[in-house]
C-alpha positions as CSV (number, residue, x, y, z in Angstrom):
1,M,-33.2,-32.0,28.0
2,S,-29.8,-30.3,27.8
3,L,-28.5,-28.2,24.9
4,S,-26.1,-31.0,23.9
5,D,-29.1,-33.4,23.4
6,K,-30.6,-31.1,20.8
7,H,-27.6,-29.5,19.2
8,Q,-24.2,-30.6,18.0
9,C,-21.2,-28.8,16.6
10,R,-19.6,-30.0,13.4
11,E,-16.4,-28.9,11.8
12,I,-16.5,-28.2,8.1
13,I,-13.4,-27.8,5.9
14,T,-13.9,-25.0,3.3
15,K,-12.0,-22.6,1.2
16,A,-12.0,-19.1,2.6
17,I,-10.1,-15.8,2.4
18,C,-7.5,-16.4,5.1
19,G,-5.2,-13.4,4.5
20,K,-5.5,-9.9,3.2
21,G,-3.1,-7.0,2.6
22,R,-2.7,-3.7,0.7
23,K,0.3,-1.6,-0.1
24,F,0.8,1.8,-1.8
25,S,4.3,2.6,-2.9
26,T,6.2,5.3,-4.8
27,V,9.3,4.2,-6.7
28,T,11.9,6.2,-8.7
29,H,13.4,5.0,-12.0
30,T,16.3,6.6,-14.0
31,V,16.0,6.4,-17.8
32,T,18.9,7.4,-20.1
33,P,17.6,8.5,-23.5
34,P,19.8,8.3,-26.6
35,H,20.1,12.2,-26.7
36,N,20.7,14.6,-23.7
37,P,17.1,15.8,-23.0
38,T,16.4,19.5,-22.8
39,S,12.8,19.2,-21.4
40,I,10.2,16.5,-20.7
41,L,7.1,16.7,-22.9
42,G,5.3,13.6,-21.4
43,A,5.8,10.4,-19.6
44,W,3.6,7.3,-19.6
45,I,3.5,3.8,-18.1
46,I,2.1,1.2,-20.5
47,N,2.0,-2.6,-20.9
48,H,1.7,-3.4,-17.2
49,Q,1.7,-7.2,-16.4
50,Y,2.0,-8.9,-13.1
51,E,1.4,-12.1,-11.1
52,A,1.2,-12.9,-7.4
53,V,3.2,-15.5,-5.4
54,A,3.2,-16.5,-1.8
55,A,6.3,-15.3,0.1
56,G,6.5,-15.9,3.9
57,D,4.2,-13.6,5.7
58,G,3.2,-11.7,2.6
59,I,2.5,-11.9,-1.1
60,E,5.0,-10.9,-3.7
61,V,3.7,-9.0,-6.8
62,I,6.1,-9.7,-9.6
63,G,5.7,-7.6,-12.8
64,T,6.9,-5.5,-15.6
65,Y,5.9,-2.3,-17.3
66,D,7.2,0.0,-20.1
67,I,8.1,3.6,-19.5
68,N,7.7,5.9,-22.5
69,I,9.2,9.4,-22.2
70,W,8.6,12.0,-24.9
71,Y,11.3,14.6,-24.6
72,S,13.0,17.4,-26.5
73,Y,16.7,17.7,-27.1
74,D,19.2,19.9,-29.0
75,K,17.9,23.1,-27.3
76,N,14.3,22.2,-27.8
77,S,14.7,21.9,-31.6
78,Q,13.9,18.1,-31.9
79,T,11.9,15.5,-30.1
80,D,12.2,11.7,-29.5
81,V,10.6,9.0,-27.4
82,A,12.8,7.0,-25.0
83,K,11.4,3.5,-24.0
84,E,12.5,1.3,-21.2
85,T,11.0,-1.9,-19.7
86,V,11.2,-2.1,-15.9
87,S,10.9,-5.3,-13.9
88,Y,9.9,-5.2,-10.2
89,V,9.1,-7.3,-7.2
90,E,6.8,-5.7,-4.6
91,L,6.3,-7.5,-1.2
92,V,2.8,-6.8,0.1
93,P,2.6,-7.7,3.8
94,L,-0.6,-9.4,5.1
95,S,-2.4,-7.2,7.6
96,Y,-4.7,-10.2,8.4
97,L,-3.6,-13.9,8.3
98,D,-5.6,-16.8,9.8
99,P,-2.9,-18.9,11.4
100,K,-5.1,-22.0,11.2
101,H,-5.3,-22.3,7.4
102,R,-3.9,-25.3,5.6
103,A,-0.7,-24.1,4.0
104,S,-0.7,-26.8,1.4
105,T,-3.8,-25.4,-0.2
106,V,-2.8,-21.8,-0.5
107,E,-3.8,-19.8,-3.6
108,V,-2.9,-16.1,-3.8
109,S,-4.1,-13.2,-6.0
110,A,-3.3,-9.6,-6.5
111,E,-5.2,-6.7,-7.9
112,A,-3.7,-3.4,-9.0
113,T,-6.0,-0.9,-7.2
114,Q,-3.9,1.8,-8.7
115,E,-2.1,0.9,-11.9
116,P,1.5,2.2,-12.1
117,S,1.4,5.8,-13.2
118,C,4.0,8.5,-13.7
119,V,3.5,11.4,-11.2
120,E,6.7,13.3,-12.0
121,A,9.3,13.3,-14.7
122,S,12.3,15.6,-14.7
123,V,15.7,16.0,-16.3
124,S,18.5,15.0,-13.9
125,F,20.9,17.6,-12.5
126,G,23.7,16.5,-14.9
127,G,21.3,16.6,-17.9
128,G,21.9,13.1,-19.3
129,N,19.1,11.2,-17.5
130,V,15.4,11.5,-16.9
131,I,14.1,10.8,-13.3
132,I,10.7,9.2,-13.2
133,R,8.6,8.9,-10.1
134,V,5.9,6.2,-10.3
135,E,3.0,5.4,-7.9
136,R,1.3,2.0,-7.6
137,E,-0.9,0.2,-5.2
138,Y,-1.9,-3.5,-4.8
139,S,-4.5,-5.3,-2.8
140,V,-3.8,-9.0,-2.2
141,E,-5.7,-12.1,-0.9
142,L,-4.6,-15.5,0.3
143,V,-7.3,-18.2,-0.1
144,A,-6.8,-21.6,1.6
145,E,-8.7,-24.4,3.2
146,T,-9.7,-23.8,6.8
147,K,-12.1,-25.3,9.4
148,V,-15.3,-23.6,10.5
149,R,-17.6,-24.8,13.2
150,V,-21.4,-24.9,12.7
151,L,-24.2,-25.7,15.0
152,V,-26.4,-28.6,13.9
153,C,-29.9,-28.9,15.2
154,G,-30.5,-32.5,16.2
155,R,-34.3,-32.7,16.0
156,G,-35.2,-31.3,12.6
157,H,-36.4,-27.8,12.1
158,G,-39.5,-27.6,14.3
159,D,-42.2,-25.5,12.6
160,F,-40.5,-25.8,9.2
161,E,-40.5,-29.6,8.9
162,D,-43.9,-30.0,7.3
163,K,-43.8,-26.9,5.2
164,E,-43.0,-26.6,1.5
165,F,-41.0,-23.6,0.4
166,D,-40.8,-22.0,-3.1
167,F,-37.3,-20.6,-3.6
168,S,-37.9,-19.4,-7.1
169,D,-36.6,-15.9,-8.0
170,D,-39.8,-14.3,-8.9
171,V,-39.8,-11.9,-5.9
172,D,-39.8,-8.2,-6.6
173,Y,-37.1,-6.9,-4.2
174,D,-38.1,-3.3,-4.9
175,D,-41.1,-3.8,-2.7
176,L,-39.1,-4.8,0.4
177,D,-38.8,-2.4,3.3
178,P,-35.1,-2.0,4.3
179,D,-36.1,-0.4,7.6
180,I,-37.5,-3.8,8.8
181,L,-34.0,-5.3,8.8
182,D,-32.7,-2.3,10.8
183,D,-35.4,-2.9,13.4
184,E,-34.4,-6.6,13.7
185,L,-30.7,-5.9,14.2
């Protein structure tokens, strides 16, 4: 009896992660406060919102955040907070992409693995602006339908055919020996 008599291959269409990517970036923004700043007392990024859309060989992360800058002016005699909303588009390339996925079924998602945060804020050389350096990082996934092949046994399951199995969850997994699995591999 040949292998083909006992076993068959079947193709199954399923949803799977068919693409992944990650991107870290540093961007610079220039904010012009209502008063000429003397010094920067603090800078924060708040109200970050974003969404992901498919874009060619990558995924675009489209979002906004607010920059709040606490600064002093008038020779450090007064303070104020300057606020500015920033819009951005970050293209995250896919380091892995299954070319056999069904493009018509694509769903994309993004996760901010590092929320946008201010790493440096300084008064510009001319003194009228504040230069903000922001770091951010995104991890993206592309989920789509794809085909997988599975081996199907043609004559039942041998020794398991006449057995009854209890798949209830009353097993105490703390008693399992993880070294047994290492020996089997």
